[in-house]
C-alpha positions in Angstrom: -6.1 46.5 -15.1 -8.5 47.3 -12.3 -9.7 50.7 -13.4 -9.3 53.5 -16.0 -9.7 57.2 -15.0 -10.2 59.8 -17.7 -10.3 63.6 -16.9 -12.6 66.0 -18.8 -9.8 67.4 -20.9 -8.7 63.9 -22.1 -12.3 63.0 -22.7 -12.8 66.0 -24.9 -9.7 65.1 -26.9 -10.8 61.5 -27.4 -14.3 62.4 -28.7 -12.8 65.1 -31.0 -10.0 63.1 -32.6 -11.3 61.3 -35.7 -8.5 58.7 -35.4 -10.0 57.4 -32.1 -13.4 56.7 -33.4 -12.8 53.5 -35.4 -10.6 50.5 -35.1 -9.8 51.0 -38.8 -7.5 53.8 -37.7 -4.2 52.8 -36.2 -4.8 55.0 -33.2 -8.3 53.7 -32.7 -7.2 50.1 -32.9 -4.3 50.7 -30.4 -6.7 52.5 -28.1 -9.2 49.6 -28.0 -6.4 47.1 -27.5 -5.1 49.1 -24.6 -8.7 49.2 -23.1 -8.8 45.4 -23.5 -5.5 45.3 -21.6 -3.6 43.6 -24.5 -1.1 46.4 -24.8 0.0 49.5 -22.8 -1.6 52.8 -23.6 0.5 55.0 -25.8 2.6 57.5 -23.8 1.1 60.5 -25.5 -2.2 60.9 -27.4 -2.1 64.4 -28.7 -2.6 66.5 -25.6 -3.3 63.5 -23.3 -0.6 62.3 -20.9 -0.8 58.8 -19.5 0.1 57.2 -16.2 -0.3 53.4 -16.2 0.8 50.7 -13.8 -0.4 47.3 -12.7 -3.4 48.8 -10.9 -4.9 50.9 -13.6 -4.5 53.8 -16.1 -5.0 57.6 -15.8 -5.5 59.7 -18.9 -4.8 63.2 -17.9 -4.5 66.8 -19.3 -2.9 69.9 -17.8 -4.6 71.8 -15.1 -5.4 71.6 -11.3 -6.8 68.2 -10.6 -9.5 69.5 -8.1 -11.1 71.6 -10.8 -11.5 68.7 -13.3 -14.2 66.2 -13.8 -13.6 62.5 -14.2 -15.0 59.4 -15.7 -13.9 56.3 -13.7 -14.4 52.9 -15.3 -14.2 50.0 -12.8 -12.8 47.3 -15.2 -13.2 44.5 -12.7 -16.8 45.2 -11.8 -18.1 46.4 -15.1 -16.3 44.1 -17.6 -16.9 46.8 -20.1 -14.0 45.7 -22.3 -14.3 41.9 -22.1 -17.9 41.2 -23.4 -17.8 42.8 -26.9 -15.9 42.7 -30.1 -13.3 45.3 -30.8 -15.4 47.6 -32.9 -18.4 47.4 -30.5 -16.1 48.1 -27.5 -14.7 51.2 -29.1 -18.2 52.4 -30.1 -19.5 51.8 -26.6 -16.5 53.6 -25.1 -17.1 56.6 -27.4 -20.8 56.7 -26.7 -19.9 56.6 -23.0 -17.5 59.5 -23.4 -20.1 61.5 -25.3 -22.7 60.9 -22.6 -20.3 62.3 -20.0 -19.5 65.4 -22.1 -23.2 66.1 -22.5 -24.0 65.4 -18.9 -21.3 67.7 -17.6 -22.3 70.5 -20.0 -26.1 70.1 -19.5 -26.6 68.9 -23.1 -29.6 67.1 -24.5 -29.6 63.3 -24.0 -30.9 61.0 -26.8 -33.1 58.0 -26.6 -30.2 55.7 -25.8 -29.1 57.7 -22.7 -31.3 57.6 -19.6 -31.1 59.4 -16.3 -32.9 57.0 -13.9 -35.6 59.0 -12.1 -35.5 59.0 -8.4 -31.9 57.6 -8.2 -28.3 58.7 -8.7 -27.9 56.3 -11.7 -27.8 56.7 -15.5 -28.0 54.0 -18.2 -26.6 54.1 -21.7 -27.5 51.7 -24.5 -24.5 52.2 -26.8 -25.0 49.7 -29.5 -27.3 49.4 -32.5 -31.1 49.0 -31.9 -31.8 45.5 -30.4 -34.5 43.6 -28.7 -31.9 42.7 -26.0 -29.8 45.9 -25.7 -26.4 46.0 -24.2 -26.3 48.6 -21.4 -23.7 50.5 -19.4 -24.7 51.5 -15.8 -23.3 54.7 -14.3 -23.3 55.9 -10.7 -23.6 59.7 -10.9 -22.7 60.3 -7.2 -20.1 57.8 -6.0 -18.8 58.3 -2.4 -21.3 61.2 -2.2 -20.7 62.1 1.5 -16.9 62.0 1.3 -16.7 64.0 -1.9 -19.2 66.6 -0.6 -16.9 67.2 2.4 -14.0 67.7 -0.1 -16.2 70.1 -2.2 -15.9 67.7 -5.1 -19.4 66.3 -5.4 -20.6 66.2 -9.0 -17.0 65.8 -10.3 -17.1 62.0 -10.9 -19.0 59.5 -12.9 -18.4 55.8 -12.2 -19.1 52.9 -14.6 -19.8 50.0 -12.3 -21.8 47.5 -14.4 -22.4 46.5 -18.0 -24.2 43.7 -19.8 -27.5 42.6 -21.3 -29.5 42.1 -18.1 -31.5 44.9 -16.4 -31.7 45.6 -12.7 -33.5 47.8 -10.2 -31.3 50.9 -10.5 -32.9 52.7 -7.6 -31.8 50.0 -5.1 -28.5 48.9 -6.8 -25.4 49.8 -4.8 -22.1 49.8 -6.7 -18.9 48.4 -5.2 -16.7 51.5 -4.7 -13.4 49.9 -3.7 -11.7 50.6 -7.0 -13.2 54.1 -7.1 -11.8 54.8 -3.7 -8.3 53.7 -4.9 -8.6 56.1 -7.9 -9.6 59.1 -5.8 -6.9 58.5 -3.2 -4.2 58.5 -6.0 -5.3 61.5 -8.0 -3.1 64.1 -6.3 0.0 61.9 -6.7 -0.8 61.1 -10.3 -1.3 64.7 -11.4 2.0 65.6 -9.6 3.8 63.1 -11.8 2.0 63.7 -15.1 2.2 67.4 -14.9 5.9 67.2 -15.3 5.5 65.2 -18.5 3.1 67.4 -20.3 5.7 69.7 -21.7 8.2 67.0 -22.6 6.3 64.5 -24.7 6.4 65.0 -28.5 3.3 65.0 -30.6 2.0 61.7 -31.8 2.8 60.9 -35.4 0.1 60.9 -38.1 -1.8 57.9 -39.2 -2.8 56.1 -42.3 -6.4 55.9 -43.2 -7.8 52.4 -43.7 -11.0 51.6 -45.6 -13.8 49.8 -43.7 -16.3 47.2 -44.7 -19.3 46.5 -42.5 -20.8 43.1 -42.5 -24.5 42.9 -41.4 -25.3 40.4 -38.7 -27.7 37.6 -39.5 -31.2 38.5 -38.3 -33.9 36.0 -37.6 -37.4 36.6 -39.1 -39.9 37.9 -36.6 -43.0 38.2 -38.8 -45.0 35.2 -40.1 -47.3 37.1 -42.4 -44.8 37.1 -45.4 -44.7 34.6 -48.2 -42.2 33.8 -50.9 -42.1 35.8 -54.1 -43.9 33.2 -56.2 -46.8 32.9 -53.7 -47.3 36.7 -53.7 -47.6 37.2 -57.4 -51.0 35.7 -57.9 -52.3 37.8 -55.0 -51.3 41.2 -56.5 -53.8 43.6 -58.0 -53.4 44.6 -61.7 -51.7 47.9 -60.7 -49.4 46.3 -58.2 -48.4 43.7 -60.8 -47.8 46.5 -63.4 -45.4 48.1 -61.0 -43.6 44.9 -60.0 -43.0 43.8 -63.6 -42.4 47.3 -65.2 -39.1 48.2 -67.0 -36.4 48.5 -64.3 -34.2 51.0 -66.3 -36.5 54.0 -65.9 -37.6 56.1 -62.9 -40.9 54.7 -61.5 -43.1 56.4 -58.8 -45.6 54.2 -56.9 -48.3 56.4 -55.4 -50.8 55.2 -52.8 -52.3 55.9 -49.4 -51.6 53.9 -46.2 -52.5 50.2 -46.3 -52.3 49.7 -50.1 -49.2 47.5 -50.0 -46.6 50.0 -51.4 -43.7 48.6 -49.4 -44.6 45.0 -50.3 -44.8 46.0 -54.0 -41.4 47.7 -53.8 -39.8 44.6 -52.3 -41.3 42.3 -54.9 -40.2 44.6 -57.7 -36.6 44.6 -56.3 -36.6 40.8 -56.1 -38.1 40.5 -59.6 -35.3 42.8 -61.0 -32.6 40.8 -59.3 -34.1 37.4 -60.4 -34.4 38.6 -64.0 -30.8 39.7 -64.1 -29.6 36.4 -62.7 -31.8 34.4 -65.1 -30.3 36.5 -68.1 -26.8 36.1 -66.8 -26.4 39.9 -66.2 -24.8 41.8 -63.4 -27.2 43.6 -61.1 -26.1 45.4 -57.9 -29.3 46.7 -56.2 -29.8 49.1 -53.3 -32.9 49.4 -51.1 -33.1 52.5 -48.9 -35.4 52.9 -45.9 -36.0 55.9 -43.7 -35.2 54.4 -40.3 -33.2 51.6 -38.8 -36.3 50.0 -37.4 -37.8 49.8 -40.9 -34.6 48.5 -42.3 -34.6 45.7 -39.9 -38.2 44.9 -40.6 -37.6 44.8 -44.4 -34.5 42.6 -44.0 -36.7 40.2 -42.0 -39.4 40.2 -44.6 -36.9 39.7 -47.4 -35.6 36.5 -45.7 -39.0 35.0 -46.5 -39.9 36.8 -49.7 -36.5 36.3 -51.3 -35.6 32.6 -51.5 -32.4 33.4 -53.3 -31.1 35.4 -50.4 -29.7 38.3 -52.5 -29.2 40.5 -49.4 -26.8 37.9 -47.9 -24.5 38.0 -51.0 -21.3 39.9 -51.0 -21.6 42.7 -53.6 -17.9 42.8 -54.1 -17.9 39.1 -55.3 -21.4 38.2 -56.5 -22.7 39.5 -59.8 -26.2 39.8 -58.4 -26.7 41.2 -54.9 -28.9 43.5 -52.7 -27.9 46.0 -50.0 -30.5 47.2 -47.6 -29.5 50.5 -46.0 -30.7 53.6 -44.3 -29.7 57.0 -45.8 -27.4 57.5 -42.8 -25.6 54.2 -43.3 -25.4 54.8 -47.1 -23.8 58.2 -46.5 -21.5 56.7 -43.8 -20.0 54.3 -46.4 -19.1 57.3 -48.5 -17.8 59.3 -45.5 -16.2 56.4 -43.8 -12.9 58.2 -43.3 -14.5 61.6 -42.5 -17.2 60.7 -39.9 -17.5 57.9 -37.4 -20.4 56.1 -35.9 -20.3 58.1 -32.7 -20.2 61.4 -34.5 -23.7 61.0 -35.9 -26.4 62.8 -33.9 -28.3 59.5 -34.3 -28.1 56.8 -37.0 -31.9 56.4 -37.0 -33.4 59.2 -39.1 -36.5 59.7 -36.9 -34.4 59.8 -33.7 -32.0 62.1 -35.3 -34.7 64.6 -36.2 -36.2 64.5 -32.7 -32.8 65.1 -31.1 -32.1 67.8 -33.7 -35.3 69.5 -32.5 -34.1 69.4 -28.9 -30.7 70.9 -29.9 -32.6 73.7 -31.7 -34.8 74.3 -28.6 -31.6 75.0 -26.6 -30.3 77.2 -29.4 -33.6 79.3 -29.2 -33.1 79.6 -25.5 -29.6 81.1 -26.0 -30.9 83.5 -28.7 -33.7 84.5 -26.4 -31.1 85.4 -23.7 -28.2 86.8 -25.7 -29.4 88.0 -29.1 -33.1 88.7 -29.4 -33.0 92.3 -28.0 -30.8 93.4 -30.9 -33.2 91.9 -33.5 -36.5 92.9 -31.9 -36.8 96.5 -33.2 -36.3 95.4 -36.8 -38.5 92.2 -36.9 -41.7 92.1 -38.8 -44.9 92.2 -36.7 -45.7 88.5 -37.4 -42.2 87.3 -36.6 -42.1 89.3 -33.4 -45.5 88.1 -32.4 -44.7 84.4 -32.9 -41.4 84.7 -31.1 -42.9 86.2 -28.1 -46.1 84.1 -28.0 -44.8 80.6 -28.6 -42.8 78.4 -26.3 -39.3 77.2 -27.2 -40.6 73.7 -28.1 -43.2 75.0 -30.5 -40.6 77.4 -32.1 -38.1 74.5 -32.4 -40.3 72.6 -34.8 -40.7 75.6 -37.1 -36.9 76.5 -37.0 -36.0 72.9 -37.6 -38.0 73.0 -40.8 -36.5 76.3 -41.9 -32.9 75.1 -41.2 -33.2 71.8 -43.0 -35.1 72.9 -46.1 -33.8 76.5 -46.6 -30.6 77.3 -44.7 -28.8 74.0 -45.2 -30.7 72.6 -48.2 -31.1 75.5 -50.6 -28.7 78.1 -49.1 -25.8 75.8 -48.3 -25.3 77.5 -44.9 -24.7 80.9 -46.6 -26.6 83.9 -45.2 -26.2 85.8 -48.4 -27.8 83.0 -50.4 -30.4 82.5 -47.7 -31.5 86.1 -47.9 -32.5 85.6 -51.6 -34.4 82.4 -51.0 -38.2 82.7 -51.2 -39.8 81.9 -47.9 -41.6 78.6 -47.3 -45.4 78.7 -47.7 -46.0 76.8 -44.4 -43.5 77.6 -41.6 -42.0 80.6 -40.0 -43.7 83.9 -41.1 -40.5 85.4 -42.5 -40.8 88.6 -44.6 -37.5 90.5 -44.5 -33.8 90.4 -43.8 -34.2 91.0 -40.1 -36.5 88.0 -39.8 -34.0 85.9 -41.8 -31.2 87.3 -39.6 -32.9 86.0 -36.5 -33.5 82.7 -38.1 -29.9 82.4 -39.1 -28.7 83.3 -35.6 -30.7 80.3 -34.3 -29.0 78.2 -36.9 -25.6 79.4 -35.8 -26.4 78.6 -32.1 -27.6 75.2 -33.2 -24.4 74.5 -35.0 -22.5 75.4 -31.9 -24.4 72.7 -30.0 -23.4 70.1 -32.6 -19.7 71.2 -32.5 -19.6 71.1 -28.7 -20.8 67.4 -28.9 -18.5 66.6 -31.9 -21.6 65.5 -33.9 -23.2 66.0 -37.3 -26.9 66.1 -38.1 -28.6 64.3 -40.9 -28.4 67.3 -43.2 -24.7 67.8 -42.6 -24.1 64.1 -43.4 -26.2 64.1 -46.6 -24.8 67.4 -47.9 -21.2 66.3 -47.2 -21.8 63.0 -48.9 -23.2 64.8 -51.9 -20.1 66.9 -52.1 -17.8 63.9 -52.1 -20.0 62.2 -54.8 -20.0 65.1 -57.1 -16.3 64.8 -57.9 -14.1 63.4 -60.7 -12.9 60.7 -58.4 -16.4 59.3 -57.8 -17.4 59.8 -61.4 -14.5 57.5 -62.3 -15.4 55.0 -59.6 -19.1 55.2 -60.3 -19.2 52.5 -63.0 -17.6 50.0 -60.6 -19.1 50.9 -57.2 -22.5 52.4 -57.9 -25.8 50.5 -58.3 -27.8 49.1 -61.2 -31.1 49.5 -59.5 -32.2 51.6 -56.5 -35.5 51.3 -54.5 -36.5 53.9 -52.0 -39.3 53.2 -49.5 -41.4 56.0 -48.0 -39.8 58.8 -50.0 -42.3 61.2 -48.5 -40.3 61.0 -45.2 -37.1 62.4 -46.8 -36.7 66.2 -47.2 -35.4 67.7 -50.4 -31.8 67.7 -49.3 -31.9 64.0 -48.7 -33.6 63.2 -52.0 -31.0 65.1 -54.0 -28.3 62.6 -53.2 -29.8 59.4 -54.7 -29.1 60.1 -58.3 -25.3 60.0 -57.6 -25.6 56.3 -56.7 -26.8 55.0 -60.1 -24.1 53.3 -62.1 -24.6 55.5 -65.2 -25.4 59.2 -65.1 -27.7 59.0 -68.1 -29.8 56.2 -66.7 -31.7 56.5 -63.5 -33.3 53.2 -62.5 -34.8 54.5 -59.3 -38.2 53.1 -58.0 -39.8 54.8 -55.1 -43.0 54.8 -53.0 -44.9 58.0 -52.1 -47.8 59.0 -49.9 -47.6 62.7 -49.5 -50.3 62.6 -46.8 -48.0 60.6 -44.5 -45.3 63.3 -44.5 -45.6 64.9 -41.1 -45.5 68.6 -42.0 -44.5 70.3 -45.2 -41.2 68.6 -46.3 -40.5 71.3 -48.8 -41.1 69.2 -51.9 -44.8 68.3 -51.9 -45.3 70.8 -54.7 -42.5 69.4 -56.8 -43.9 67.3 -59.6 -41.0 66.3 -61.9 -38.5 63.5 -61.1 -35.6 65.8 -62.1 -36.7 68.5 -59.6 -37.4 66.0 -56.9 -34.0 64.1 -57.1 -32.0 67.0 -58.4 -30.3 65.2 -61.3 -31.0 67.9 -63.9 -32.1 65.3 -66.5 -35.1 65.3 -68.7 -36.0 61.7 -68.2 -39.6 60.8 -68.1 -40.8 58.7 -65.2 -43.5 56.2 -65.0 -46.2 56.5 -62.3 -48.4 53.8 -60.9 -51.2 54.7 -58.4 -52.5 51.8 -56.2 -55.9 52.3 -54.8 -57.1 49.1 -53.0 -56.8 49.6 -49.3 -56.1 46.2 -47.7 -55.4 47.3 -44.1 -58.5 49.3 -42.9 -62.2 48.5 -42.8 -64.5 50.6 -45.0 -65.5 52.7 -42.0 -62.0 53.5 -41.1 -61.0 54.2 -44.7 -63.8 56.6 -45.1 -62.9 58.4 -41.9 -59.3 58.7 -42.9 -60.4 60.1 -46.3 -62.4 62.7 -44.5 -59.3 63.9 -42.7 -57.4 64.2 -45.9 -60.2 66.0 -47.6 -60.3 68.5 -44.8 -56.5 69.1 -45.3 -56.8 69.4 -49.0 -59.4 72.2 -48.7 -56.9 74.2 -46.5 -53.6 73.6 -48.2 -52.6 73.9 -51.9 -50.0 71.1 -51.6 -51.9 68.7 -49.3 -52.9 65.6 -51.3 -56.1 63.6 -50.7 -54.5 60.3 -51.6 -57.5 58.3 -50.5 -60.0 60.1 -52.7 -60.1 57.4 -55.4 -59.5 54.3 -53.2 -61.7 51.5 -52.1 -61.5 49.0 -49.2 -60.3 45.5 -50.0 -61.9 43.9 -46.9 -63.7 40.6 -47.3 -67.1 40.0 -45.7 -65.5 37.9 -43.0 -63.2 40.8 -42.1 -66.1 43.3 -42.2 -67.9 41.3 -39.5 -65.2 42.1 -37.1 -65.2 45.8 -38.0 -66.6 48.4 -35.6 -68.0 51.9 -36.4 -65.6 54.8 -35.8 -66.6 56.6 -32.5 -65.8 59.8 -30.7 -66.2 59.6 -26.9 -66.0 62.5 -24.5 -64.9 62.6 -20.9 -65.1 65.2 -18.1 -61.4 65.8 -17.7 -57.9 64.5 -18.6 -57.8 62.1 -15.7 -61.0 60.4 -16.8 -59.9 60.6 -20.4 -56.7 58.7 -19.7 -58.5 56.0 -17.7 -61.2 55.8 -20.4 -58.5 55.1 -23.0 -57.5 51.9 -21.4 -61.1 50.9 -20.8 -62.0 51.4 -24.5 -58.9 49.6 -25.6 -59.9 46.5 -23.5 -63.5 46.7 -24.7 -62.5 46.9 -28.4 -60.0 44.1 -28.0 -62.9 41.9 -26.8 -65.3 43.1 -29.5 -62.9 42.5 -32.3 -61.5 39.2 -31.0 -58.0 40.6 -31.1 -54.9 39.9 -29.1 -53.6 42.6 -26.7 -50.6 43.3 -28.8 -52.9 44.2 -31.7 -54.3 47.2 -29.7 -52.6 50.6 -30.0 -53.2 53.6 -27.7 -51.8 56.8 -29.2 -51.9 60.5 -29.0 -50.7 63.6 -30.8 -50.1 65.4 -27.5 -46.8 65.0 -25.5 -48.5 65.9 -22.1 -51.2 63.3 -22.6 -48.6 60.7 -23.6 -46.9 61.3 -20.2 -50.2 60.9 -18.4 -50.9 57.7 -20.3 -47.5 56.3 -19.4 -48.0 57.2 -15.7 -51.4 55.7 -15.6 -50.2 52.4 -17.1 -47.3 52.3 -14.7 -49.3 53.2 -11.6 -52.2 50.8 -12.4 -50.0 47.9 -13.5 -51.4 47.9 -17.1 -49.3 45.5 -19.2 -48.1 48.1 -21.8 -45.1 48.3 -24.2 -44.0 51.7 -25.4 -43.0 52.7 -28.9 -39.7 54.6 -29.0 -39.3 55.2 -32.7 -41.2 55.2 -36.0 -41.9 51.8 -37.5 -40.8 50.0 -34.3 -41.6 46.4 -35.5 -39.3 44.8 -33.0 -41.1 46.5 -30.0 -44.5 45.3 -31.4 -43.1 41.8 -31.7 -42.0 42.1 -28.0 -45.5 43.2 -27.0 -46.9 40.1 -28.8 -44.7 37.8 -26.8 -45.5 39.6 -23.6 -49.2 40.0 -24.2 -49.0 43.8 -23.8 -51.0 46.7 -25.3 -48.9 49.0 -27.4 -48.6 52.7 -26.4 -46.8 55.5 -28.4 -46.9 59.0 -29.9 -48.5 59.4 -33.2 -45.2 60.3 -34.8 -44.0 56.7 -34.0 -46.9 54.6 -35.4 -46.2 55.1 -39.1 -45.4 51.8 -40.9 -47.2 49.7 -38.3 -50.7 48.3 -38.2 -53.1 47.2 -35.5 -56.6 45.6 -35.2 -57.6 48.4 -32.7 -56.5 52.0 -32.4 -57.5 54.4 -29.7 -56.4 58.0 -30.3 -56.5 60.2 -27.1 -57.1 63.9 -27.0 -58.6 64.6 -30.5 -60.2 67.8 -29.2 -59.9 71.6 -29.7 -56.6 73.1 -28.6 -54.7 69.8 -28.9 -55.4 68.8 -32.5 -54.0 71.1 -33.9 -52.1 72.5 -30.9 -53.8 75.7 -29.6 -56.4 75.8 -32.3 -56.4 77.8 -35.6 -57.5 81.2 -34.4 -54.6 83.0 -36.0 -54.0 83.2 -39.7 -50.2 82.9 -40.1 -47.6 80.6 -41.5 -46.9 79.0 -38.2 -50.6 78.2 -37.5 -50.9 76.7 -41.0 -47.8 74.6 -40.3 -49.3 73.3 -37.1 -52.6 72.5 -38.8 -50.8 70.9 -41.7 -48.9 68.6 -39.4 -52.0 67.8 -37.3 -53.8 66.6 -40.5 -50.8 64.4 -41.3 -50.5 62.9 -37.8 -54.2 62.2 -37.4 -54.4 60.5 -40.8 -51.3 58.4 -40.1 -52.6 57.4 -36.6 -56.1 56.6 -37.8 -54.9 54.6 -40.8 -53.0 52.2 -38.6 -56.4 50.7 -37.5 -57.8 47.5 -39.2 -61.1 46.8 -37.4 -61.8 49.5 -34.8 -61.0 53.1 -34.3 -62.0 55.3 -31.3 -61.2 59.0 -30.8 -61.4 60.4 -27.3 -61.6 64.0 -26.1 -62.5 66.2 -23.2 -66.1 67.5 -23.2 -65.3 71.1 -22.3 -62.9 71.4 -25.2 -65.2 69.8 -27.8 -64.2 67.7 -30.8 -61.3 68.9 -33.0 -62.2 71.0 -36.1 -60.4 68.3 -38.1 -63.3 66.1 -37.5 -65.7 68.5 -39.2 -66.0 66.7 -42.5 -66.5 63.3 -40.8 -69.2 64.8 -38.6 -70.9 66.4 -41.5 -70.9 63.2 -43.5 -71.9 61.0 -40.5 -68.7 59.0 -40.7 -68.2 59.1 -36.9 -70.6 58.2 -34.1 -70.9 59.9 -30.7 -71.0 63.6 -31.9 -74.4 65.2 -32.3 
């Protein structure tokens, strides 16, 4: 088969039909086999009519062919269906179809979908996160001149290349021979298939088949880890208390950045499994991370820490085993016949929330255009003022918070319930039914965006999974399929909806062996549960079980100067917000004297304008690298401001600065790539959590940018912006081990968040 041509109607049908999303469905398996060329396409797939011969296949739907849009896959040139396994091929195919649907409708692209600037190309990275990603190259304007003369430019997308190797997309020229054959046959094909549309019977139903995912072997990329027995003598008394505490009760590990919370949680998990194996007991353990990048990092670390390789054991066969999952993958296992891989907004929780924010921004634009005039006369003055004063991107953050925590989390998508929910303390300034009506209208427009793309966001997935778990069927299966021990890393990054699902996964309802790590100060913005104290309220199990708490206080990562500065940021936040914790208040630095000799004072440096600020960031990074004796990959340049991040990226590209960009939170693999390449690391402050560097340079810590637009208004939205700015600055600064520089523009002046540090002389360069 030389080519496959799919029209927009057939494409919509394929991305909407659940049975085409996985090879575990008969239809999905048959579809991918036909894409491989092993069997012929089925004659009718719901509304799709097929024409297939020795040249290629056309998947068509009723309608005039000149008004349709088409995806053409050059099977000979792209080899899209000969390089991957069946499941990966179908997933890649579905991700390709979804890109086309979004591209044609003007939808928001995610991090794995790129329009190549200055060219007519697009690139898709359809498979799971990888250091060597598989890519699909698309020509967005094939045969441009000929199609423009036919008034059909913009109607075609051509897949002309796939593989693991990159290329210069701006100069690459696809072979259009097969595309030309497709175009020349379209009129004839639609003449034939149009007669068949009314005659072909509906395809029969399908049987659902369960799926088991087997994780691929991952090679360790970090050398800093040691086996369990080597770690135990190095633990502090509090860490040791947590590691060896009773596993059958809830246990909360509290501590700020750099205190070894994640390491302690891993050691506790391995200790519980080892004890069970020693005693001849059964123990099926689950370790949950917030993002896919963190999951991969933890799996790598466990390969060294855990000599018994519990994570490589099959939990269906072995009495003692460990599963390492994200919340999305955990829920997907419950919803495996209800939602497919390609229907997630994004498997990675951080990426999902960012893409959710972009969808909400589009929803706000629609409400601005179509609905706001009817709400305006009835809105409260504060709500009206914020709607008219803020841009869509700023509003999107606030509405995202309202939708996740209140509308979906506490109101269950019901406006009647939502009306009776008390408003959030830090967020939208909602004070009446009209305000809530406007907020709910944004939510409805946002849901329309998801439905148009046949996708579900993280809250949809979690709430749906919770619904399937709270049933007699799961309660009966629970004793066989649930877990004896659950560990949750970085609990502060989950919202209240997400936390409420975990108690369903314990083997016994009256026993909640859940251990979890918390640093409230790292939660970017009010997650809606910071003021919840009890375990029962936090996890929603309704029990009266008492939990143990262990607070770790020795900071191993940061120098005393950096620790003190970070503590000043938290102290500033704690004085402004009732639910903002100063988690560093009682901590001490665990630096040795040798380490302190490499440490530099925290400095604030001012520049004349943004151009000099950006140039100065790279200069300071290189100076501090030399002063601390660090490698280039141990230097991070970060910012809290999106516009400055673009300027930093442009400068690094235009001046050939060897730089690697972070694309998601806890991106250990990218840091490892930077280490191999000898690059400085650059990324937004939202992406640096979970990482650590010898040197950190934070750009744009000045008034108007940290927090955004200052704090001149007293309102919920300003408070939320300030709350989030305290979080982000603390997270970014606490990544630094030996050196921390903060940069700003002189005319703006230093951010007000530095006030406590200035007053206590914890930062140099400010008089």
